[in-house]
N, C-alpha and C positions, 0 to 999 in steps of 0.2 A: 456559574456552572458547578456541578457537583464535584466535590473533592474526593478522590479515591484513596483507599488505604492500600498502598503497594509496598513491598519489602524495601527497607531503607537502602539496601545494597544496590538497588537499581537507580538510586538518585546519586547526585554528586555534590561535592563541596563547592565546585566552581560553576559548572554549566547550569545546574538546576537553579542556583541563585540568580544567575544572569537572566535566565528565561523568566523567572518570577518577577524580577525587576522590570524587564521590558514589558511584561504583561500588565503590571500595576501602573506603569508610567504611560502606557499606550493601550488601554483596554479595547479600543475600537479597531486596533490593528491597522492604523493608517500608515504607519512608518514601517516599511519592509527593508530598510537599509540594515546592513549587518552591524554587529557589535565588534569594535576593534579591541583586541587584547595585545598591547605592546610590551613585549618582554625584552626589548632591546635588540639583540641580534636576530630575533624571529618575531614576526607579528602574525597573529591569527585573526581572521575575520569570520565571526560566527554568525550563521544565518539567523534571521529574526524568528522563524518558526521551524521546528524539527522535533524529532523524537516522539515518544509515546503520545498517541491521540486519545480521544475519549473512549473509542471502542476498544482499544488495546488495554488501557488502564482498567476499564470495566471487566474485561476478560481475565486479566491478571488478578484483580481483587477477588473475583468469584472463585477462581482456581485455588488461590492460596488459602482463602477462608475455608473452602471445602476440605482441603488437606488438613487444616488445623482442627476443624470441628469433627472430622470423622477419621481418626487415626487407625481405627480397627477395620475400616471398610476397604474393599478393593475399589480403586479409583482409576477410571479409564478416560482417555481423550479420543474422540473420533479420529483426529489427525493432529497435526501441529497446532498448538494453541494460537500462535502467531508465527510469522516467518522470521524467527530469530533463534539461532542455534544455542546461544547462551541461556535464554529463557527456557527453551524446550529441554535442554540437557539438565537444567536445575530441577525441572518438574520430574524428569525421569529419575534423577537422583533421589527424589522424595517418594519414589515408589509408583508414580503415575505410569500407566501403560498405554501405548498407542494402538488403536484398533486398525487404523489404515495409514498408509503413507500419503503424501500430498497428491499423488496421482490417482488415489482411490483404490490402490491395491490392498487387499485384505491381509493384515498381519496377524490378527487374532480372529478365529472363527466365531460367528455369532452364537454358535451352540456352546461356546465356552463362557458366555455371560449368564449371570443369574439376576433375578429381579431385585435382589437386595444390594446389587452392585451400584456404583455411581458412574454415569457416563456424562462427561462434559462435552457440550457442543462448542466448537471453537468460534472465534470472532467472525470467521468467514461465513458461518451458518452451515446448513447442510441441506441435502435434498429431501423432498417429500418421501421418497422411497426409503431412505435411511430412517427418517422420523417414524415411519410406519413400522419398520423392523424393530426399533427400540420399544415402541408401544406394545408390540406383539410379545416381546420378552417380559413386559410388565414394568419397564423402567419409566420414571417420571421425567419426561423430556423438558418441560417448562422450568423445573426447579434449577437445573444445571445448564441452562441454555445461555451462553455468553455471546450470542450473535450480536454484532454491532447494530445499534438502532438505525444507522444510516444505510446499512445493507437492507434491513427490514423496510425502510422507507422506499427503496427501489422496488422491493417485492410488492408493496402496497400500491405503488404507482402503476406497476405492470398489471396488477389485478384490476384497477380502476379503468385502465385503458382497454383491457380485454373485454370488459363489460360494455364498452362503447364500440366494440367490433374493430378495434385497431389491432394490427399485427405488431408484435414487439420486436424491435431491432436491438439486440444487446451488444454493446461495444465492450469486448473483453477477450481474454485468452480462453479458448474453449476448454482447455485442460485444467484451468485454475479452479481451486475448490469453490471460491466465491461465485464464479461464473457458472459452474456446474449447478450450484444451489439456486442461483437466480433463474437459470434456464428451467430447472425442475419446477419452480414455483410459477414461472411465467406461463408454461404450457398448460397449466391447469385452467387457464382462462382465455388463452389466445394462441394463435399460430405464432411461432417464434423462430428467429434465425440469429446466429451469432456472427458478428464481423470483427476481425482482428484489428483493422486499421482503416485509414482513409482509402487506401488502394483497393481493399476488398469491398468497401462501400461503393466505390465507383463501378466495380464489376457488378454489384447488386443493382445499381442504378441502370446499368445497361439492360438488365432483364426487365426492370420496371418500364423502360422505354421501348421494349420489344426489339432491341438491337441484337439480341442473341437468341439462339434456339433454347427454349425452356428446358430441354433435356440436359443441357450443359450445367444448369443450376445444380442439379442433384449430384453431379460429379464434383464440381468446384466447392460446393458447401457440404460435402459429405460429412456426417457426424455433427453438423452445426445447425440443423433445422429440425423442427418438430414433426412428429409422425403425421403423415397425410398432408403435408404442406403442398399447397397448390399455387404455383408461380403466377398463374393468370388471375386467380381470385384473391390471394393473400398478400399481394403487394400493391393494392390500390389505396390502402389506408394504413399509415404506419406512425409509430411513435418510438423514440429512442431512449433507452436507459443504459446505464453503464456499470461495469465492474468498478467499484468505488475507488480503486487504486490506480486507475488508468490516468493518462494525461488529460486534465480537464479541457485544455485547448484542443486536443485531438477529438474528444467527444463532441465539442462544439462544432468543429470542422465537419465531422460526420453528419451531425444534425443539419448543418447548413447545406451540405451536399444533397441530402435527401429532400430538403425543403425546396431547393432550386430545381431538382428533378421533378418534383410534384407540380411545381408552377409550370415547368416546361410542358408537362403532359396534360395537366388539367386546367391550367390558367390560374392567375392570382386571385380571381374572384371567389373561387371555390376551394382555396387552399386549406381552410379549417376542416373541410370535409375529408381531406386526404392526409393531413399532417398535423400531429399534436406537438405542441411546445412542451418539452420535458426538461428544460434547463434546471428546474428545481430539484432534480435528483442528484446533482453533483455533491459529493462529500465535502463539507467545509474544511476538514483537516487536510485532505488531499489538495484542495484548492489553495489553502493558506501556505502549505509547505512548498508548493510549486511556485506561488507568487514570491515567497521569500527567497527561493532559489534564483529567480530572475533578478531580485534585488541584490542578492549576493554577487551575482555575475557582473554587475555594474562596477564592482571593485576590481582594479587590476591586481594581479598576483602572479606568483611563479607557478603554482599548481593548486589543484583542489583535492581534498580528501572527502570521500563520502563513506560513511560507516553504516553497516547494516548486514542483514542476512542475504546471502547470494541468491536465494530463491524468493526474495521479497519483491513483489511487483512494483510497489510504490517507490522503493529505494532505487530499483533499476531505472525508473523513469527520471528520477532526480539525477542519476549518473548520466543518462541520455542527454538531459538538458545541459549539464556541465560540460560534457564532451564536445558540444557544439561550439564552446567558447574558449576552453582552456584544457590543458593537460590534466587528466583526472585519474586518481587512484581510488578504486573501490575496495575497501578492506572490511572484514567481518569483526576484527578486534585489534587491539594493540599488538597482539602476538604476530600479526602479519608484517609489522614494521620491525624487521629483523635487526637492522643496525642503521647507522647514519649513512651507510653505503648501499644498503639493499632493502627493497620492499617487495612483498609478495601481494599481488592484487588480482582481482577478478575481472575478466573481460566479458561483458554482457553479450557480446556478439558471437564469440566463439565458445562461450559457456565453460571456460576453464581459467585456472590461475596462471599468471605469468610472474616472473621475477624481473625487476628492473634495477639496474645498478646506477649509482650516483644520481639518485632522484633529487637529492638536496643540492641546489646550486651553490657554488662557492662564491659568496658575495657578502657584503657587510650586513645587509638586512634581507632576510628571506620572508616573503609574504605568502601565507597559506590560507586558502578558503576552506572552511570546515563546516560540514553539516551531516545529517544522518536521515535514515528512513523513519517511518512512523512506528516501527516495531523495535527500534533500537533504544536501549536504556541510556539515560544521560551519563551514567557511570562509565559506560564503555567509551563514549565520546571523550569524556574527561581523561580516561587512561590513554587514549590515542594522543591527545594533546600533550599529556605529561611525558609520554614516551619520546615524542619528537623533541620536546623541550629539553630532555635530558642530554641530547646530543650537542647542546650549545653551552659554552662556558660563560660565566659572568653575566647571566641573565637575571632580570628582576624576578623576585619571588611571586608565586601565585597569589599570596596574601596581599602583597603590595599592589599588584595589578588589579585584583578584584576590588580592593578598597577604592582605588582611583575611579574605576568604572562605576561602582555603585554610589559614589559620592560626586560624580560629575567633575572629577579632577583630571586635568590634562598632564600627562607625564612629559 
């Protein structure tokens, strides 16, 4: 796989080395068990896969090379490069301006752009409408397009299905940049509808089976279906694609639900005429990180820490998985770990931060599960680990623990 040139300050002296070691030792990713870092009074269990994925590293490399090569040009980002506050703030500090926020609200008027400006398309991609606007201004869209190739794979699959007269069911959050982009591309070739989760899919299936009045569809799925969508005609032949950061297991459940519904309505013999198998659109990095989280959760511990941007979809899903098994703290950086007595963490359900006192249990050995989202730099995870480690006296040094792990030595 390609090696990307990303700023060194996004890498770490500990976490990055361990990840590279695990990758070299197990290139086929068969072992998803965590790495144990035993510092004595505190032990960290680090997930097998986490942090920057291919699409994120590609976007970061293009962004920083562009800044370096064109110091005298105005450089803009359509919206956040990735959902990580540290990375985006660093880009802003280097003079990059954001045209829109993550919801699509305009921050800089299109009329304020000139054809000799540079506009970077983020890893999530963008809509056909925005691409058209950039071309009208005279900007070179392809040159500074950092759209993740796995997102483009979803678009291509949608186009292929559309040409075979399938309706596209998109598993995603309708307000998310990536889903808005996928929907925009999908409707060029096929009727399309967005479902948020399995529950919404079951509601959609009730329309397929004729169990609900079709007029209800337009109210329930308002803002989530393509123009001119016909419930009676456009739900007879479907294929599922997804926002690449969604839970892979949930996308599969959604596909299975629709498959079962089509069998129920049309019979097993004609299934291929009504349902397309699209499991090949799942992002490998999302899948690997989620599988590694399942592996991490097999380890007993006192609590888990997940590091990443609070508006990061893939990170939120990792938090969701962890919460089902163990007390979990979602933090954006080491700054949220205020002291050994107090931690500030984000609640994904209430969408706000809370402070928890006495989060570190009083015991001889504290065990902590540690992982991050796909848009979180290893350096931030490293600093979270070091911040917590600083609260423990007489612990083994990072150098000693790293040496033992990398040389298969048992402490």
